[in-house]
C-alpha positions in Angstrom: -0.1 0.1 0.1 1.1 3.4 -0.5 2.0 5.8 2.2 -0.4 8.8 1.1 -3.4 6.4 2.1 -4.4 5.8 5.4 -4.8 2.4 6.5 -8.6 2.8 7.9 -9.2 3.7 4.2 -7.4 0.9 2.3 -9.5 -1.6 4.9 -12.7 0.2 4.2 -11.8 -0.9 0.2 -11.1 -4.2 1.2 -14.3 -5.0 2.7 -16.7 -3.1 0.1 -14.9 -5.2 -3.3 -15.3 -8.1 -0.8 -18.7 -7.8 0.2 -20.2 -6.2 -2.7 -21.0 -9.4 -4.6 -22.3 -10.9 -2.2 -24.8 -8.3 -1.1 -25.4 -7.8 -5.3 -26.4 -11.3 -5.2 -28.8 -11.0 -2.5 -30.4 -7.8 -3.6 -31.2 -9.2 -6.9 -32.6 -12.6 -5.3 -34.6 -11.0 -3.3 -36.3 -8.0 -5.0 -36.3 -8.8 -8.6 -39.1 -11.3 -8.1 -40.8 -8.9 -6.4 -40.8 -6.1 -9.1 -41.4 -8.9 -11.7 -44.9 -10.6 -9.8 -43.0 -13.7 -10.2 -44.5 -15.0 -6.9 -48.1 -14.7 -8.1 -46.9 -16.3 -11.4 -45.6 -19.4 -9.7 -48.4 -19.8 -7.2 -51.0 -19.4 -10.2 -48.8 -22.7 -11.7 -48.4 -24.6 -8.9 -51.8 -24.5 -7.7 -53.2 -25.7 -11.2 -50.8 -28.2 -11.4 -51.4 -29.6 -7.8 -54.1 -31.8 -7.2 -56.7 -30.9 -4.8 -56.0 -31.6 -1.3 -57.6 -34.2 0.5 -60.6 -33.5 3.0 -59.2 -36.1 5.2 -60.6 -39.2 6.4 -64.5 -39.8 6.5 -66.3 -40.0 9.3 -66.9 -43.8 9.6 -63.2 -44.5 9.3 -62.6 -42.0 12.2 -65.3 -43.7 14.0 -63.9 -47.2 13.2 -60.2 -46.2 14.2 -61.7 -44.7 17.7 -63.2 -47.9 18.2 -60.1 -49.8 17.3 -57.8 -47.8 19.2 -60.2 -47.7 22.5 -60.5 -51.2 22.7 -56.6 -51.5 22.2 -56.5 -48.6 25.0 -58.8 -50.4 27.4 -57.5 -53.7 26.7 -54.4 -55.5 27.8 -51.3 -53.1 28.2 -49.0 -52.8 25.4 -45.6 -54.6 26.3 -43.2 -52.0 26.3 -43.5 -48.2 27.1 -42.9 -47.1 23.5 -45.6 -49.0 22.0 -47.8 -47.6 24.9 -46.7 -43.7 24.0 -47.5 -44.5 20.7 -50.6 -46.3 20.9 -51.8 -43.2 23.5 -50.6 -40.7 21.1 -52.8 -42.3 17.8 -55.7 -42.5 20.2 -55.6 -38.9 20.9 -55.2 -38.1 17.0 -58.1 -39.6 16.1 -60.3 -38.1 19.3 -58.6 -34.7 17.9 -59.6 -35.3 14.3 -63.2 -36.8 15.3 -63.7 -33.4 17.6 -63.3 -31.3 14.3 -65.3 -34.0 12.1 -68.4 -33.6 14.8 -67.8 -29.8 15.5 -66.6 -29.8 19.0 -65.0 -26.4 18.7 -62.1 -26.3 20.9 -61.2 -29.9 22.2 -60.4 -30.2 25.7 -57.3 -32.2 24.5 -55.9 -29.5 22.1 -53.3 -28.1 24.2 -52.9 -29.6 27.5 -49.3 -30.1 29.1 -48.4 -33.9 29.3 -49.4 -34.6 33.1 -53.1 -33.6 32.5 -53.6 -35.4 29.2 -55.8 -38.3 30.8 -58.1 -36.0 32.3 -58.0 -34.0 28.9 -58.6 -37.2 27.4 -61.6 -38.0 29.3 -63.2 -34.5 28.7 -62.3 -34.9 25.3 -64.5 -38.5 25.0 -67.4 -36.8 27.2 -67.4 -34.0 24.2 -67.6 -36.5 21.3 -70.2 -38.7 23.5 -72.3 -35.4 23.7 -72.1 -34.8 20.0 -74.0 -38.4 19.4 -71.1 -40.6 18.7 -70.8 -43.6 20.5 -67.5 -44.6 22.1 -67.8 -48.0 23.3 -70.5 -50.0 21.7 -71.9 -53.1 23.0 -71.2 -56.4 21.6 -68.2 -58.9 21.8 -65.3 -56.5 20.5 -66.1 -53.8 23.0 -63.9 -52.9 25.7 -66.8 -52.8 28.5 -67.5 -57.0 27.3 
């Protein structure tokens, strides 16, 4: 470096030269699509080409899953802790989906800590039964039999 320039100016020139290409590429990538309206065009293209989203399981299959999982929950205990946790998570998911299907606005099971889950599960089951779904139908495969 020549002696007529201060060191600070030399460092500043170096930082500008080093950072300019990166900042330029970032600015082009960030602002060019916005200026051209590209996101809306891409959204329209992908929306047309993608299949319609599935509405979820049918009401009958949700009730069948609920009955099957309830028999397992009320029946013999799973052999491992992992299977028990997976069974309870699946049961909670089906309860939540069924609440949405029958129109329960805020299922009690939706946002509770793990320690309060059994009580919230009981409240959710009561809300589903109040909506007209029989949780434990009488018969040879029921948990009460």
